[in-house]
mmCIF file of the N, C-alpha and C atoms, coordinates in Angstrom:
data_MODEL
# 
_entry.id   MODEL 
# 
loop_
_atom_site.group_PDB 
_atom_site.id 
_atom_site.type_symbol 
_atom_site.label_atom_id 
_atom_site.label_alt_id 
_atom_site.label_comp_id 
_atom_site.label_asym_id 
_atom_site.label_entity_id 
_atom_site.label_seq_id 
_atom_site.pdbx_PDB_ins_code 
_atom_site.Cartn_x 
_atom_site.Cartn_y 
_atom_site.Cartn_z 
_atom_site.occupancy 
_atom_site.B_iso_or_equiv 
_atom_site.pdbx_formal_charge 
_atom_site.auth_seq_id 
_atom_site.auth_comp_id 
_atom_site.auth_asym_id 
_atom_site.auth_atom_id 
_atom_site.pdbx_PDB_model_num 
ATOM 1   N N  . MET A 1 1  ? 180.058 135.754 -26.257 1.00 0.00 ? 1  MET A N  1 
ATOM 2   C CA . MET A 1 1  ? 181.463 135.666 -26.537 1.00 0.00 ? 1  MET A CA 1 
ATOM 3   C C  . MET A 1 1  ? 182.252 136.467 -25.529 1.00 0.00 ? 1  MET A C  1 
ATOM 4   N N  . LYS A 1 2  ? 183.469 136.049 -25.321 1.00 0.00 ? 2  LYS A N  1 
ATOM 5   C CA . LYS A 1 2  ? 184.333 136.702 -24.358 1.00 0.00 ? 2  LYS A CA 1 
ATOM 6   C C  . LYS A 1 2  ? 184.939 137.970 -24.964 1.00 0.00 ? 2  LYS A C  1 
ATOM 7   N N  . TYR A 1 3  ? 184.920 139.050 -24.208 1.00 0.00 ? 3  TYR A N  1 
ATOM 8   C CA . TYR A 1 3  ? 185.502 140.303 -24.682 1.00 0.00 ? 3  TYR A CA 1 
ATOM 9   C C  . TYR A 1 3  ? 187.025 140.222 -24.625 1.00 0.00 ? 3  TYR A C  1 
ATOM 10  N N  . THR A 1 4  ? 187.668 140.670 -25.672 1.00 0.00 ? 4  THR A N  1 
ATOM 11  C CA . THR A 1 4  ? 189.120 140.759 -25.673 1.00 0.00 ? 4  THR A CA 1 
ATOM 12  C C  . THR A 1 4  ? 189.525 142.177 -26.046 1.00 0.00 ? 4  THR A C  1 
ATOM 13  N N  . ASP A 1 5  ? 190.615 142.621 -25.498 1.00 0.00 ? 5  ASP A N  1 
ATOM 14  C CA . ASP A 1 5  ? 191.123 143.954 -25.755 1.00 0.00 ? 5  ASP A CA 1 
ATOM 15  C C  . ASP A 1 5  ? 191.570 144.061 -27.214 1.00 0.00 ? 5  ASP A C  1 
ATOM 16  N N  . PRO A 1 6  ? 191.052 145.022 -27.968 1.00 0.00 ? 6  PRO A N  1 
ATOM 17  C CA . PRO A 1 6  ? 191.432 145.164 -29.377 1.00 0.00 ? 6  PRO A CA 1 
ATOM 18  C C  . PRO A 1 6  ? 192.931 145.382 -29.583 1.00 0.00 ? 6  PRO A C  1 
ATOM 19  N N  . ALA A 1 7  ? 193.620 145.921 -28.586 1.00 0.00 ? 7  ALA A N  1 
ATOM 20  C CA . ALA A 1 7  ? 195.059 146.141 -28.715 1.00 0.00 ? 7  ALA A CA 1 
ATOM 21  C C  . ALA A 1 7  ? 195.824 144.823 -28.799 1.00 0.00 ? 7  ALA A C  1 
ATOM 22  N N  . GLY A 1 8  ? 195.248 143.756 -28.275 1.00 0.00 ? 8  GLY A N  1 
ATOM 23  C CA . GLY A 1 8  ? 195.899 142.452 -28.299 1.00 0.00 ? 8  GLY A CA 1 
ATOM 24  C C  . GLY A 1 8  ? 195.466 141.591 -29.471 1.00 0.00 ? 8  GLY A C  1 
ATOM 25  N N  . ARG A 1 9  ? 194.810 142.184 -30.449 1.00 0.00 ? 9  ARG A N  1 
ATOM 26  C CA . ARG A 1 9  ? 194.294 141.436 -31.588 1.00 0.00 ? 9  ARG A CA 1 
ATOM 27  C C  . ARG A 1 9  ? 195.155 141.687 -32.821 1.00 0.00 ? 9  ARG A C  1 
ATOM 28  N N  . VAL A 1 10 ? 195.176 140.720 -33.727 1.00 0.00 ? 10 VAL A N  1 
ATOM 29  C CA . VAL A 1 10 ? 195.880 140.839 -34.997 1.00 0.00 ? 10 VAL A CA 1 
ATOM 30  C C  . VAL A 1 10 ? 194.843 140.729 -36.098 1.00 0.00 ? 10 VAL A C  1 
ATOM 31  N N  . LEU A 1 11 ? 194.811 141.719 -36.986 1.00 0.00 ? 11 LEU A N  1 
ATOM 32  C CA . LEU A 1 11 ? 193.881 141.688 -38.109 1.00 0.00 ? 11 LEU A CA 1 
ATOM 33  C C  . LEU A 1 11 ? 194.448 140.777 -39.184 1.00 0.00 ? 11 LEU A C  1 
ATOM 34  N N  . LEU A 1 12 ? 193.683 139.753 -39.543 1.00 0.00 ? 12 LEU A N  1 
ATOM 35  C CA . LEU A 1 12 ? 194.119 138.788 -40.540 1.00 0.00 ? 12 LEU A CA 1 
ATOM 36  C C  . LEU A 1 12 ? 192.989 138.611 -41.556 1.00 0.00 ? 12 LEU A C  1 
ATOM 37  N N  . PRO A 1 13 ? 193.011 139.406 -42.628 1.00 0.00 ? 13 PRO A N  1 
ATOM 38  C CA . PRO A 1 13 ? 191.962 139.264 -43.641 1.00 0.00 ? 13 PRO A CA 1 
ATOM 39  C C  . PRO A 1 13 ? 192.045 137.880 -44.294 1.00 0.00 ? 13 PRO A C  1 
ATOM 40  N N  . VAL A 1 14 ? 190.914 137.211 -44.423 1.00 0.00 ? 14 VAL A N  1 
ATOM 41  C CA . VAL A 1 14 ? 190.891 135.849 -44.943 1.00 0.00 ? 14 VAL A CA 1 
ATOM 42  C C  . VAL A 1 14 ? 189.797 135.746 -46.004 1.00 0.00 ? 14 VAL A C  1 
ATOM 43  N N  . LEU A 1 15 ? 190.108 135.068 -47.088 1.00 0.00 ? 15 LEU A N  1 
ATOM 44  C CA . LEU A 1 15 ? 189.128 134.764 -48.116 1.00 0.00 ? 15 LEU A CA 1 
ATOM 45  C C  . LEU A 1 15 ? 188.780 133.286 -47.977 1.00 0.00 ? 15 LEU A C  1 
ATOM 46  N N  . VAL A 1 16 ? 187.498 132.978 -47.771 1.00 0.00 ? 16 VAL A N  1 
ATOM 47  C CA . VAL A 1 16 ? 187.065 131.612 -47.525 1.00 0.00 ? 16 VAL A CA 1 
ATOM 48  C C  . VAL A 1 16 ? 186.140 131.175 -48.649 1.00 0.00 ? 16 VAL A C  1 
ATOM 49  N N  . SER A 1 17 ? 186.402 129.986 -49.161 1.00 0.00 ? 17 SER A N  1 
ATOM 50  C CA . SER A 1 17 ? 185.540 129.407 -50.183 1.00 0.00 ? 17 SER A CA 1 
ATOM 51  C C  . SER A 1 17 ? 184.888 128.167 -49.606 1.00 0.00 ? 17 SER A C  1 
ATOM 52  N N  . LEU A 1 18 ? 183.553 128.153 -49.606 1.00 0.00 ? 18 LEU A N  1 
ATOM 53  C CA . LEU A 1 18 ? 182.840 126.996 -49.075 1.00 0.00 ? 18 LEU A CA 1 
ATOM 54  C C  . LEU A 1 18 ? 181.510 126.838 -49.781 1.00 0.00 ? 18 LEU A C  1 
ATOM 55  N N  . GLY A 1 19 ? 180.888 125.711 -49.547 1.00 0.00 ? 19 GLY A N  1 
ATOM 56  C CA . GLY A 1 19 ? 179.625 125.402 -50.201 1.00 0.00 ? 19 GLY A CA 1 
ATOM 57  C C  . GLY A 1 19 ? 178.486 126.273 -49.698 1.00 0.00 ? 19 GLY A C  1 
ATOM 58  N N  . THR A 1 20 ? 177.439 126.337 -50.496 1.00 0.00 ? 20 THR A N  1 
ATOM 59  C CA . THR A 1 20 ? 176.274 127.153 -50.172 1.00 0.00 ? 20 THR A CA 1 
ATOM 60  C C  . THR A 1 20 ? 175.643 126.742 -48.849 1.00 0.00 ? 20 THR A C  1 
ATOM 61  N N  . GLN A 1 21 ? 175.522 125.434 -48.609 1.00 0.00 ? 21 GLN A N  1 
ATOM 62  C CA . GLN A 1 21 ? 174.913 124.965 -47.363 1.00 0.00 ? 21 GLN A CA 1 
ATOM 63  C C  . GLN A 1 21 ? 175.757 125.354 -46.157 1.00 0.00 ? 21 GLN A C  1 
ATOM 64  N N  . SER A 1 22 ? 177.077 125.250 -46.293 1.00 0.00 ? 22 SER A N  1 
ATOM 65  C CA . SER A 1 22 ? 177.963 125.631 -45.188 1.00 0.00 ? 22 SER A CA 1 
ATOM 66  C C  . SER A 1 22 ? 177.870 127.122 -44.919 1.00 0.00 ? 22 SER A C  1 
ATOM 67  N N  . ALA A 1 23 ? 177.843 127.927 -45.973 1.00 0.00 ? 23 ALA A N  1 
ATOM 68  C CA . ALA A 1 23 ? 177.729 129.375 -45.812 1.00 0.00 ? 23 ALA A CA 1 
ATOM 69  C C  . ALA A 1 23 ? 176.405 129.732 -45.135 1.00 0.00 ? 23 ALA A C  1 
ATOM 70  N N  . ASP A 1 24 ? 175.323 129.094 -45.571 1.00 0.00 ? 24 ASP A N  1 
ATOM 71  C CA . ASP A 1 24 ? 174.016 129.345 -44.945 1.00 0.00 ? 24 ASP A CA 1 
ATOM 72  C C  . ASP A 1 24 ? 174.032 128.996 -43.464 1.00 0.00 ? 24 ASP A C  1 
ATOM 73  N N  . LEU A 1 25 ? 174.665 127.880 -43.124 1.00 0.00 ? 25 LEU A N  1 
ATOM 74  C CA . LEU A 1 25 ? 174.747 127.464 -41.729 1.00 0.00 ? 25 LEU A CA 1 
ATOM 75  C C  . LEU A 1 25 ? 175.537 128.472 -40.902 1.00 0.00 ? 25 LEU A C  1 
ATOM 76  N N  . LEU A 1 26 ? 176.661 128.953 -41.446 1.00 0.00 ? 26 LEU A N  1 
ATOM 77  C CA . LEU A 1 26 ? 177.462 129.938 -40.719 1.00 0.00 ? 26 LEU A CA 1 
ATOM 78  C C  . LEU A 1 26 ? 176.705 131.252 -40.539 1.00 0.00 ? 26 LEU A C  1 
ATOM 79  N N  . PHE A 1 27 ? 176.003 131.713 -41.582 1.00 0.00 ? 27 PHE A N  1 
ATOM 80  C CA . PHE A 1 27 ? 175.193 132.919 -41.450 1.00 0.00 ? 27 PHE A CA 1 
ATOM 81  C C  . PHE A 1 27 ? 174.113 132.742 -40.398 1.00 0.00 ? 27 PHE A C  1 
ATOM 82  N N  . GLU A 1 28 ? 173.480 131.567 -40.375 1.00 0.00 ? 28 GLU A N  1 
ATOM 83  C CA . GLU A 1 28 ? 172.442 131.280 -39.389 1.00 0.00 ? 28 GLU A CA 1 
ATOM 84  C C  . GLU A 1 28 ? 173.024 131.255 -37.983 1.00 0.00 ? 28 GLU A C  1 
ATOM 85  N N  . MET A 1 29 ? 174.185 130.639 -37.830 1.00 0.00 ? 29 MET A N  1 
ATOM 86  C CA . MET A 1 29 ? 174.835 130.595 -36.514 1.00 0.00 ? 29 MET A CA 1 
ATOM 87  C C  . MET A 1 29 ? 175.145 132.003 -36.019 1.00 0.00 ? 29 MET A C  1 
ATOM 88  N N  . ALA A 1 30 ? 175.721 132.828 -36.890 1.00 0.00 ? 30 ALA A N  1 
ATOM 89  C CA . ALA A 1 30 ? 176.064 134.202 -36.510 1.00 0.00 ? 30 ALA A CA 1 
ATOM 90  C C  . ALA A 1 30 ? 174.809 134.981 -36.130 1.00 0.00 ? 30 ALA A C  1 
ATOM 91  N N  . SER A 1 31 ? 173.758 134.789 -36.898 1.00 0.00 ? 31 SER A N  1 
ATOM 92  C CA . SER A 1 31 ? 172.507 135.482 -36.615 1.00 0.00 ? 31 SER A CA 1 
ATOM 93  C C  . SER A 1 31 ? 171.928 135.063 -35.266 1.00 0.00 ? 31 SER A C  1 
ATOM 94  N N  . GLU A 1 32 ? 171.922 133.760 -34.998 1.00 0.00 ? 32 GLU A N  1 
ATOM 95  C CA . GLU A 1 32 ? 171.384 133.261 -33.728 1.00 0.00 ? 32 GLU A CA 1 
ATOM 96  C C  . GLU A 1 32 ? 172.217 133.720 -32.536 1.00 0.00 ? 32 GLU A C  1 
ATOM 97  N N  . MET A 1 33 ? 173.520 133.881 -32.754 1.00 0.00 ? 33 MET A N  1 
ATOM 98  C CA . MET A 1 33 ? 174.405 134.332 -31.678 1.00 0.00 ? 33 MET A CA 1 
ATOM 99  C C  . MET A 1 33 ? 174.439 135.853 -31.576 1.00 0.00 ? 33 MET A C  1 
ATOM 100 N N  . ASN A 1 34 ? 173.768 136.521 -32.531 1.00 0.00 ? 34 ASN A N  1 
ATOM 101 C CA . ASN A 1 34 ? 173.726 137.980 -32.580 1.00 0.00 ? 34 ASN A CA 1 
ATOM 102 C C  . ASN A 1 34 ? 175.131 138.591 -32.690 1.00 0.00 ? 34 ASN A C  1 
ATOM 103 N N  . VAL A 1 35 ? 175.962 137.987 -33.557 1.00 0.00 ? 35 VAL A N  1 
ATOM 104 C CA . VAL A 1 35 ? 177.313 138.482 -33.809 1.00 0.00 ? 35 VAL A CA 1 
ATOM 105 C C  . VAL A 1 35 ? 177.524 138.573 -35.318 1.00 0.00 ? 35 VAL A C  1 
ATOM 106 N N  . SER A 1 36 ? 178.577 139.276 -35.706 1.00 0.00 ? 36 SER A N  1 
ATOM 107 C CA . SER A 1 36 ? 178.900 139.359 -37.127 1.00 0.00 ? 36 SER A CA 1 
ATOM 108 C C  . SER A 1 36 ? 179.576 138.065 -37.574 1.00 0.00 ? 36 SER A C  1 
ATOM 109 N N  . LEU A 1 37 ? 179.615 137.857 -38.879 1.00 0.00 ? 37 LEU A N  1 
ATOM 110 C CA . LEU A 1 37 ? 180.278 136.682 -39.421 1.00 0.00 ? 37 LEU A CA 1 
ATOM 111 C C  . LEU A 1 37 ? 181.776 136.710 -39.072 1.00 0.00 ? 37 LEU A C  1 
ATOM 112 N N  . ASP A 1 38 ? 182.385 137.900 -39.083 1.00 0.00 ? 38 ASP A N  1 
ATOM 113 C CA . ASP A 1 38 ? 183.793 138.031 -38.688 1.00 0.00 ? 38 ASP A CA 1 
ATOM 114 C C  . ASP A 1 38 ? 184.014 137.576 -37.251 1.00 0.00 ? 38 ASP A C  1 
ATOM 115 N N  . GLU A 1 39 ? 183.106 137.984 -36.360 1.00 0.00 ? 39 GLU A N  1 
ATOM 116 C CA . GLU A 1 39 ? 183.222 137.576 -34.958 1.00 0.00 ? 39 GLU A CA 1 
ATOM 117 C C  . GLU A 1 39 ? 183.051 136.073 -34.799 1.00 0.00 ? 39 GLU A C  1 
ATOM 118 N N  . LEU A 1 40 ? 182.146 135.489 -35.575 1.00 0.00 ? 40 LEU A N  1 
ATOM 119 C CA . LEU A 1 40 ? 181.940 134.047 -35.527 1.00 0.00 ? 40 LEU A CA 1 
ATOM 120 C C  . LEU A 1 40 ? 183.201 133.315 -35.974 1.00 0.00 ? 40 LEU A C  1 
ATOM 121 N N  . PHE A 1 41 ? 183.766 133.720 -37.116 1.00 0.00 ? 41 PHE A N  1 
ATOM 122 C CA . PHE A 1 41 ? 184.998 133.094 -37.594 1.00 0.00 ? 41 PHE A CA 1 
ATOM 123 C C  . PHE A 1 41 ? 186.133 133.264 -36.585 1.00 0.00 ? 41 PHE A C  1 
ATOM 124 N N  . SER A 1 42 ? 186.251 134.444 -36.011 1.00 0.00 ? 42 SER A N  1 
ATOM 125 C CA . SER A 1 42 ? 187.309 134.690 -35.028 1.00 0.00 ? 42 SER A CA 1 
ATOM 126 C C  . SER A 1 42 ? 187.185 133.748 -33.842 1.00 0.00 ? 42 SER A C  1 
ATOM 127 N N  . SER A 1 43 ? 185.958 133.572 -33.334 1.00 0.00 ? 43 SER A N  1 
ATOM 128 C CA . SER A 1 43 ? 185.785 132.702 -32.171 1.00 0.00 ? 43 SER A CA 1 
ATOM 129 C C  . SER A 1 43 ? 186.044 131.240 -32.537 1.00 0.00 ? 43 SER A C  1 
ATOM 130 N N  . ILE A 1 44 ? 185.616 130.818 -33.736 1.00 0.00 ? 44 ILE A N  1 
ATOM 131 C CA . ILE A 1 44 ? 185.872 129.441 -34.163 1.00 0.00 ? 44 ILE A CA 1 
ATOM 132 C C  . ILE A 1 44 ? 187.378 129.207 -34.295 1.00 0.00 ? 44 ILE A C  1 
ATOM 133 N N  . LEU A 1 45 ? 188.083 130.150 -34.900 1.00 0.00 ? 45 LEU A N  1 
ATOM 134 C CA . LEU A 1 45 ? 189.525 129.999 -35.068 1.00 0.00 ? 45 LEU A CA 1 
ATOM 135 C C  . LEU A 1 45 ? 190.260 130.029 -33.735 1.00 0.00 ? 45 LEU A C  1 
ATOM 136 N N  . GLU A 1 46 ? 189.856 130.929 -32.849 1.00 0.00 ? 46 GLU A N  1 
ATOM 137 C CA . GLU A 1 46 ? 190.481 130.984 -31.519 1.00 0.00 ? 46 GLU A CA 1 
ATOM 138 C C  . GLU A 1 46 ? 190.287 129.662 -30.780 1.00 0.00 ? 46 GLU A C  1 
ATOM 139 N N  . ASP A 1 47 ? 189.076 129.137 -30.805 1.00 0.00 ? 47 ASP A N  1 
ATOM 140 C CA . ASP A 1 47 ? 188.782 127.885 -30.114 1.00 0.00 ? 47 ASP A CA 1 
ATOM 141 C C  . ASP A 1 47 ? 189.562 126.710 -30.700 1.00 0.00 ? 47 ASP A C  1 
ATOM 142 N N  . SER A 1 48 ? 189.804 126.754 -32.012 1.00 0.00 ? 48 SER A N  1 
ATOM 143 C CA . SER A 1 48 ? 190.483 125.624 -32.651 1.00 0.00 ? 48 SER A CA 1 
ATOM 144 C C  . SER A 1 48 ? 191.969 125.553 -32.310 1.00 0.00 ? 48 SER A C  1 
ATOM 145 N N  . VAL A 1 49 ? 192.573 126.653 -31.877 1.00 0.00 ? 49 VAL A N  1 
ATOM 146 C CA . VAL A 1 49 ? 194.001 126.631 -31.575 1.00 0.00 ? 49 VAL A CA 1 
ATOM 147 C C  . VAL A 1 49 ? 194.319 126.697 -30.087 1.00 0.00 ? 49 VAL A C  1 
ATOM 148 N N  . ILE A 1 50 ? 193.300 126.776 -29.256 1.00 0.00 ? 50 ILE A N  1 
ATOM 149 C CA . ILE A 1 50 ? 193.537 126.797 -27.810 1.00 0.00 ? 50 ILE A CA 1 
ATOM 150 C C  . ILE A 1 50 ? 194.219 125.496 -27.408 1.00 0.00 ? 50 ILE A C  1 
ATOM 151 N N  . GLY A 1 51 ? 195.265 125.599 -26.666 1.00 0.00 ? 51 GLY A N  1 
ATOM 152 C CA . GLY A 1 51 ? 195.971 124.415 -26.194 1.00 0.00 ? 51 GLY A CA 1 
ATOM 153 C C  . GLY A 1 51 ? 197.104 123.974 -27.098 1.00 0.00 ? 51 GLY A C  1 
ATOM 154 N N  . LEU A 1 52 ? 197.162 124.526 -28.309 1.00 0.00 ? 52 LEU A N  1 
ATOM 155 C CA . LEU A 1 52 ? 198.283 124.174 -29.182 1.00 0.00 ? 52 LEU A CA 1 
ATOM 156 C C  . LEU A 1 52 ? 199.518 124.930 -28.735 1.00 0.00 ? 52 LEU A C  1 
ATOM 157 N N  . THR A 1 53 ? 200.631 124.259 -28.736 1.00 0.00 ? 53 THR A N  1 
ATOM 158 C CA . THR A 1 53 ? 201.891 124.910 -28.410 1.00 0.00 ? 53 THR A CA 1 
ATOM 159 C C  . THR A 1 53 ? 202.894 124.565 -29.483 1.00 0.00 ? 53 THR A C  1 
ATOM 160 N N  . GLU A 1 54 ? 203.881 125.418 -29.626 1.00 0.00 ? 54 GLU A N  1 
ATOM 161 C CA . GLU A 1 54 ? 204.923 125.155 -30.593 1.00 0.00 ? 54 GLU A CA 1 
ATOM 162 C C  . GLU A 1 54 ? 205.757 123.975 -30.115 1.00 0.00 ? 54 GLU A C  1 
ATOM 163 N N  . SER A 1 55 ? 205.937 123.018 -30.974 1.00 0.00 ? 55 SER A N  1 
ATOM 164 C CA . SER A 1 55 ? 206.700 121.831 -30.618 1.00 0.00 ? 55 SER A CA 1 
ATOM 165 C C  . SER A 1 55 ? 208.190 122.119 -30.756 1.00 0.00 ? 55 SER A C  1 
ATOM 166 N N  . SER A 1 56 ? 208.865 122.224 -29.633 1.00 0.00 ? 56 SER A N  1 
ATOM 167 C CA . SER A 1 56 ? 210.296 122.510 -29.673 1.00 0.00 ? 56 SER A CA 1 
ATOM 168 C C  . SER A 1 56 ? 211.071 121.312 -30.212 1.00 0.00 ? 56 SER A C  1 
ATOM 169 N N  . GLN A 1 57 ? 210.565 120.108 -30.001 1.00 0.00 ? 57 GLN A N  1 
ATOM 170 C CA . GLN A 1 57 ? 211.239 118.912 -30.491 1.00 0.00 ? 57 GLN A CA 1 
ATOM 171 C C  . GLN A 1 57 ? 211.302 118.933 -32.010 1.00 0.00 ? 57 GLN A C  1 
ATOM 172 N N  . PHE A 1 58 ? 210.217 119.297 -32.662 1.00 0.00 ? 58 PHE A N  1 
ATOM 173 C CA . PHE A 1 58 ? 210.188 119.318 -34.119 1.00 0.00 ? 58 PHE A CA 1 
ATOM 174 C C  . PHE A 1 58 ? 211.185 120.326 -34.668 1.00 0.00 ? 58 PHE A C  1 
ATOM 175 N N  . SER A 1 59 ? 211.210 121.513 -34.132 1.00 0.00 ? 59 SER A N  1 
ATOM 176 C CA . SER A 1 59 ? 212.074 122.546 -34.687 1.00 0.00 ? 59 SER A CA 1 
ATOM 177 C C  . SER A 1 59 ? 213.551 122.248 -34.474 1.00 0.00 ? 59 SER A C  1 
ATOM 178 N N  . HIS A 1 60 ? 213.904 121.476 -33.464 1.00 0.00 ? 60 HIS A N  1 
ATOM 179 C CA . HIS A 1 60 ? 215.310 121.158 -33.225 1.00 0.00 ? 60 HIS A CA 1 
ATOM 180 C C  . HIS A 1 60 ? 215.768 119.930 -34.015 1.00 0.00 ? 60 HIS A C  1 
ATOM 181 N N  . ASP A 1 61 ? 214.848 119.062 -34.386 1.00 0.00 ? 61 ASP A N  1 
ATOM 182 C CA . ASP A 1 61 ? 215.201 117.841 -35.101 1.00 0.00 ? 61 ASP A CA 1 
ATOM 183 C C  . ASP A 1 61 ? 215.244 118.012 -36.611 1.00 0.00 ? 61 ASP A C  1 
ATOM 184 N N  . VAL A 1 62 ? 214.678 119.089 -37.123 1.00 0.00 ? 62 VAL A N  1 
ATOM 185 C CA . VAL A 1 62 ? 214.587 119.273 -38.571 1.00 0.00 ? 62 VAL A CA 1 
ATOM 186 C C  . VAL A 1 62 ? 215.785 120.060 -39.069 1.00 0.00 ? 62 VAL A C  1 
ATOM 187 N N  . VAL A 1 63 ? 216.433 119.499 -40.089 1.00 0.00 ? 63 VAL A N  1 
ATOM 188 C CA . VAL A 1 63 ? 217.551 120.179 -40.732 1.00 0.00 ? 63 VAL A CA 1 
ATOM 189 C C  . VAL A 1 63 ? 217.184 120.372 -42.195 1.00 0.00 ? 63 VAL A C  1 
ATOM 190 N N  . ILE A 1 64 ? 217.189 121.605 -42.643 1.00 0.00 ? 64 ILE A N  1 
ATOM 191 C CA . ILE A 1 64 ? 216.872 121.906 -44.030 1.00 0.00 ? 64 ILE A CA 1 
ATOM 192 C C  . ILE A 1 64 ? 218.160 122.320 -44.724 1.00 0.00 ? 64 ILE A C  1 
ATOM 193 N N  . PRO A 1 65 ? 218.635 121.498 -45.674 1.00 0.00 ? 65 PRO A N  1 
ATOM 194 C CA . PRO A 1 65 ? 219.892 121.822 -46.350 1.00 0.00 ? 65 PRO A CA 1 
ATOM 195 C C  . PRO A 1 65 ? 219.712 122.980 -47.335 1.00 0.00 ? 65 PRO A C  1 
ATOM 196 N N  . ASP A 1 66 ? 220.829 123.615 -47.669 1.00 0.00 ? 66 ASP A N  1 
ATOM 197 C CA . ASP A 1 66 ? 220.802 124.695 -48.653 1.00 0.00 ? 66 ASP A CA 1 
ATOM 198 C C  . ASP A 1 66 ? 220.496 124.159 -50.046 1.00 0.00 ? 66 ASP A C  1 
ATOM 199 N N  . SER A 1 67 ? 220.956 122.947 -50.316 1.00 0.00 ? 67 SER A N  1 
ATOM 200 C CA . SER A 1 67 ? 220.682 122.330 -51.609 1.00 0.00 ? 67 SER A CA 1 
ATOM 201 C C  . SER A 1 67 ? 220.652 120.815 -51.428 1.00 0.00 ? 67 SER A C  1 
ATOM 202 N N  . CYS A 1 68 ? 220.075 120.135 -52.409 1.00 0.00 ? 68 CYS A N  1 
ATOM 203 C CA . CYS A 1 68 ? 219.957 118.686 -52.336 1.00 0.00 ? 68 CYS A CA 1 
ATOM 204 C C  . CYS A 1 68 ? 219.913 118.142 -53.755 1.00 0.00 ? 68 CYS A C  1 
ATOM 205 N N  . SER A 1 69 ? 220.784 117.189 -54.032 1.00 0.00 ? 69 SER A N  1 
ATOM 206 C CA . SER A 1 69 ? 220.775 116.576 -55.359 1.00 0.00 ? 69 SER A CA 1 
ATOM 207 C C  . SER A 1 69 ? 219.672 115.527 -55.420 1.00 0.00 ? 69 SER A C  1 
ATOM 208 N N  . THR A 1 70 ? 219.294 115.162 -56.611 1.00 0.00 ? 70 THR A N  1 
ATOM 209 C CA . THR A 1 70 ? 218.281 114.127 -56.797 1.00 0.00 ? 70 THR A CA 1 
ATOM 210 C C  . THR A 1 70 ? 218.729 112.820 -56.170 1.00 0.00 ? 70 THR A C  1 
ATOM 211 N N  . GLU A 1 71 ? 220.006 112.495 -56.315 1.00 0.00 ? 71 GLU A N  1 
ATOM 212 C CA . GLU A 1 71 ? 220.545 111.259 -55.753 1.00 0.00 ? 71 GLU A CA 1 
ATOM 213 C C  . GLU A 1 71 ? 220.427 111.250 -54.229 1.00 0.00 ? 71 GLU A C  1 
ATOM 214 N N  . HIS A 1 72 ? 220.782 112.381 -53.604 1.00 0.00 ? 72 HIS A N  1 
ATOM 215 C CA . HIS A 1 72 ? 220.666 112.474 -52.147 1.00 0.00 ? 72 HIS A CA 1 
ATOM 216 C C  . HIS A 1 72 ? 219.213 112.344 -51.705 1.00 0.00 ? 72 HIS A C  1 
ATOM 217 N N  . LEU A 1 73 ? 218.309 112.978 -52.445 1.00 0.00 ? 73 LEU A N  1 
ATOM 218 C CA . LEU A 1 73 ? 216.903 112.912 -52.099 1.00 0.00 ? 73 LEU A CA 1 
ATOM 219 C C  . LEU A 1 73 ? 216.384 111.472 -52.221 1.00 0.00 ? 73 LEU A C  1 
ATOM 220 N N  . LEU A 1 74 ? 216.716 110.803 -53.316 1.00 0.00 ? 74 LEU A N  1 
ATOM 221 C CA . LEU A 1 74 ? 216.277 109.424 -53.505 1.00 0.00 ? 74 LEU A CA 1 
ATOM 222 C C  . LEU A 1 74 ? 216.874 108.497 -52.444 1.00 0.00 ? 74 LEU A C  1 
ATOM 223 N N  . LYS A 1 75 ? 218.139 108.756 -52.082 1.00 0.00 ? 75 LYS A N  1 
ATOM 224 C CA . LYS A 1 75 ? 218.770 107.945 -51.038 1.00 0.00 ? 75 LYS A CA 1 
ATOM 225 C C  . LYS A 1 75 ? 218.069 108.184 -49.697 1.00 0.00 ? 75 LYS A C  1 
ATOM 226 N N  . TYR A 1 76 ? 217.751 109.429 -49.413 1.00 0.00 ? 76 TYR A N  1 
ATOM 227 C CA . TYR A 1 76 ? 217.084 109.751 -48.160 1.00 0.00 ? 76 TYR A CA 1 
ATOM 228 C C  . TYR A 1 76 ? 215.692 109.114 -48.102 1.00 0.00 ? 76 TYR A C  1 
ATOM 229 N N  . LEU A 1 77 ? 214.982 109.153 -49.220 1.00 0.00 ? 77 LEU A N  1 
ATOM 230 C CA . LEU A 1 77 ? 213.642 108.581 -49.275 1.00 0.00 ? 77 LEU A CA 1 
ATOM 231 C C  . LEU A 1 77 ? 213.668 107.076 -49.507 1.00 0.00 ? 77 LEU A C  1 
ATOM 232 N N  . ARG A 1 78 ? 214.851 106.544 -49.772 1.00 0.00 ? 78 ARG A N  1 
ATOM 233 C CA . ARG A 1 78 ? 215.050 105.115 -50.050 1.00 0.00 ? 78 ARG A CA 1 
ATOM 234 C C  . ARG A 1 78 ? 214.234 104.647 -51.235 1.00 0.00 ? 78 ARG A C  1 
ATOM 235 N N  . ILE A 1 79 ? 214.244 105.473 -52.274 1.00 0.00 ? 79 ILE A N  1 
ATOM 236 C CA . ILE A 1 79 ? 213.584 105.127 -53.531 1.00 0.00 ? 79 ILE A CA 1 
ATOM 237 C C  . ILE A 1 79 ? 214.687 104.860 -54.538 1.00 0.00 ? 79 ILE A C  1 
ATOM 238 N N  . ASP A 1 80 ? 214.815 103.624 -54.990 1.00 0.00 ? 80 ASP A N  1 
ATOM 239 C CA . ASP A 1 80 ? 215.848 103.286 -55.955 1.00 0.00 ? 80 ASP A CA 1 
ATOM 240 C C  . ASP A 1 80 ? 215.253 102.711 -57.207 1.00 0.00 ? 80 ASP A C  1 
# 
């Protein structure tokens, strides 16, 4: 695994619920890689978000009103 400076890291405690077979596989992977389960999860999560960028188009196109009546919502969704 690639070394990263601890000062540039964010601690994010996570509770994960998964099946017994999946847990066994993750423990086996960590053991074979000679890393802790935390390090394995960190590397998997880091790899999964590499290349993702914040979509500026989405944030500029979305308008969230302060309130919305049922009629307005149904009209917007075109459910009559």
